[in-house]
C-alpha positions in Angstrom: -113.4 -100.4 75.5 -115.5 -101.5 72.7 -117.5 -98.3 72.9 -114.4 -96.2 72.6 -113.3 -98.1 69.5 -116.7 -97.8 68.0 -116.8 -94.1 68.6 -113.4 -93.6 67.1 -114.5 -95.5 64.0 -117.6 -93.3 63.7 -115.6 -90.2 64.1 -113.1 -91.3 61.4 -115.9 -92.3 59.0 -117.7 -88.9 59.5 -114.4 -87.0 59.1 -113.6 -88.9 55.9 -117.0 -88.2 54.4 -116.6 -84.4 55.0 -113.1 -84.4 53.5 -114.3 -86.1 50.4 -116.9 -83.5 49.9 -114.5 -80.6 50.3 -111.6 -82.2 48.5 -113.3 -82.5 45.2 -116.2 -80.0 45.4 -118.0 -81.9 42.7 -115.3 -81.4 40.0 -113.5 -84.2 38.4 -109.7 -84.0 38.5 -109.4 -85.8 35.2 -108.5 -83.7 32.2 -111.4 -83.2 29.7 -111.6 -85.2 26.5 -109.9 -83.6 23.5 -112.3 -81.6 21.3 -112.6 -82.7 17.7 -111.5 -80.2 15.1 -114.7 -80.1 13.1 -118.1 -80.9 14.4 -121.1 -80.5 12.1 -123.9 -78.4 13.6 -122.9 -78.8 17.3 -124.3 -75.5 18.5 -121.1 -73.5 18.4 -120.0 -74.6 14.9 -121.7 -75.1 11.6 -120.1 -76.8 8.6 -121.4 -75.9 5.2 -120.2 -77.4 1.9 -120.6 -77.2 -1.8 -118.8 -79.1 -4.5 -116.0 -76.4 -4.5 -116.0 -74.7 -1.1 -116.2 -75.7 2.5 -117.1 -73.1 5.2 -116.8 -73.7 8.9 -118.6 -71.1 11.1 -117.5 -70.8 14.7 -119.3 -68.7 17.3 -120.0 -68.6 21.0 -123.5 -68.4 22.5 -125.5 -65.7 20.8 -127.2 -63.3 23.2 -129.5 -60.4 22.9 -127.9 -57.0 22.5 -124.4 -58.3 23.1 -121.6 -58.2 20.6 -120.5 -61.7 19.8 -117.5 -62.6 17.5 -118.1 -65.0 14.7 -115.3 -66.7 12.7 -115.7 -68.1 9.2 -113.1 -70.5 7.9 -113.2 -70.9 4.1 -111.3 -73.7 2.3 -111.2 -75.3 -1.0 -113.3 -78.5 -0.7 -111.1 -80.7 -2.8 -107.6 -79.6 -1.7 -108.5 -78.3 1.8 -106.4 -75.2 1.3 -107.5 -71.9 2.8 -109.1 -69.5 0.3 -108.0 -65.9 0.6 -109.0 -62.5 -0.9 -112.8 -63.2 -0.7 -115.8 -61.2 0.2 -117.7 -63.1 3.0 -121.1 -61.6 3.6 -123.5 -62.9 6.3 -127.2 -62.1 6.5 -129.3 -63.3 9.5 -133.1 -63.1 9.1 -135.6 -64.2 11.7 -137.8 -62.9 14.4 -136.5 -59.4 14.4 -134.6 -56.9 12.3 -132.2 -58.6 9.8 -128.5 -58.5 10.7 -126.2 -58.1 7.7 -122.4 -58.0 8.2 -119.2 -58.5 6.2 -116.6 -60.7 7.7 -113.1 -59.2 7.3 -110.0 -61.3 6.5 -107.6 -61.9 9.4 -103.9 -62.6 9.5 -104.7 -66.3 9.3 -105.2 -67.5 5.7 -108.8 -68.5 5.0 -110.1 -67.0 8.3 -112.6 -64.2 8.2 -114.1 -62.6 11.3 -116.8 -60.1 12.4 -119.0 -59.3 15.4 -122.7 -59.8 15.6 -125.3 -57.9 17.6 -129.0 -58.8 17.6 -131.8 -56.5 18.8 -134.5 -59.2 19.0 -134.4 -62.7 20.6 -135.5 -65.6 18.5 -134.4 -68.1 15.9 -132.5 -66.8 12.9 -131.6 -68.3 9.5 -128.3 -67.5 7.8 -127.5 -66.8 4.2 -123.8 -66.6 3.6 -122.3 -65.4 0.3 -118.6 -66.1 -0.6 -117.3 -64.4 -3.7 -113.9 -63.6 -5.3 -111.0 -65.4 -7.0 -113.4 -67.1 -9.5 -115.6 -68.3 -6.7 -119.2 -67.4 -6.2 -121.0 -69.6 -3.6 -124.1 -69.1 -1.5 -124.8 -71.1 1.7 -127.8 -71.4 4.0 -128.1 -72.5 7.6 -130.8 -72.3 10.1 -131.2 -72.7 13.9 -129.1 -69.7 15.2 -130.8 -69.1 18.5 -130.5 -65.7 20.1 -131.3 -65.9 23.8 -132.7 -63.0 25.7 -130.7 -61.7 28.7 -132.2 -62.0 32.1 -132.5 -59.2 34.6 -132.2 -61.7 37.4 -128.7 -62.9 38.4 -127.6 -66.5 38.0 -129.5 -68.9 40.3 -127.4 -70.2 43.1 -127.4 -73.9 43.7 -128.4 -74.3 47.4 -127.2 -77.9 47.4 -123.6 -76.7 46.6 -123.2 -75.3 50.1 -126.2 -76.6 52.2 -125.5 -80.3 52.1 -121.8 -80.0 53.2 -122.8 -77.7 55.9 -125.5 -80.1 57.2 -123.0 -83.0 57.0 -120.6 -81.0 59.2 -123.3 -80.1 61.7 -124.5 -83.7 61.9 -120.9 -84.9 62.4 -120.3 -82.4 65.2 -123.6 -83.4 66.8 -122.7 -87.1 66.7 -119.2 -86.3 68.1 -120.8 -84.3 71.0 -123.2 -87.1 71.7 -120.4 -89.7 71.8 -118.3 -87.5 74.0 -121.1 -87.0 76.5 -121.9 -90.7 76.5 -118.3 -91.8 77.0 -117.4 -89.1 79.6 -120.6 -89.4 81.7 -120.1 -90.8 85.2 -121.2 -94.4 85.3 -123.3 -95.6 88.2 -122.1 -98.7 89.6 -124.7 -101.4 90.0 -124.1 -103.5 92.9 -125.1 -104.0 96.5 -125.5 -100.8 98.3 -126.3 -100.8 102.0 
């Protein structure tokens, strides 16, 4: 009787472990923390300021020979009001051919947008000119990394499927061993004539 209870406890423990692996799949169910509105030099945003103007540049990961949108928010530094009717010119210089673009105004006041396309991977420096409405400012920022694209596909994480598969196989093997042990005919020890 004790052996049957022990085997049931083992089966439940093994089944619970496998369910935990599949239920969550390594992803937290909790919502992510809220993102702050302005982060200085975080890798996807850059904040540049002068005494009169503040510029927030937002972009996604810059890749080789891929068109990537870049947004430039221009506001008055003292009043934090968006500045409109400006010429916003961006010049990226670095490892390869310089990339020069003009960011066009959008329907959102103070927001200018353009697309970037780099022919050479490497680190680039930005010179940004903002002019118009009695404003003439120049900003500089460095550390814009252009990553080369890879011909090889994304690496698959073997642990994402191998470990759960091994857990299932081990659990089935243990269940089979317990079943064979419990159901095997028992020899009676005693006096035989």
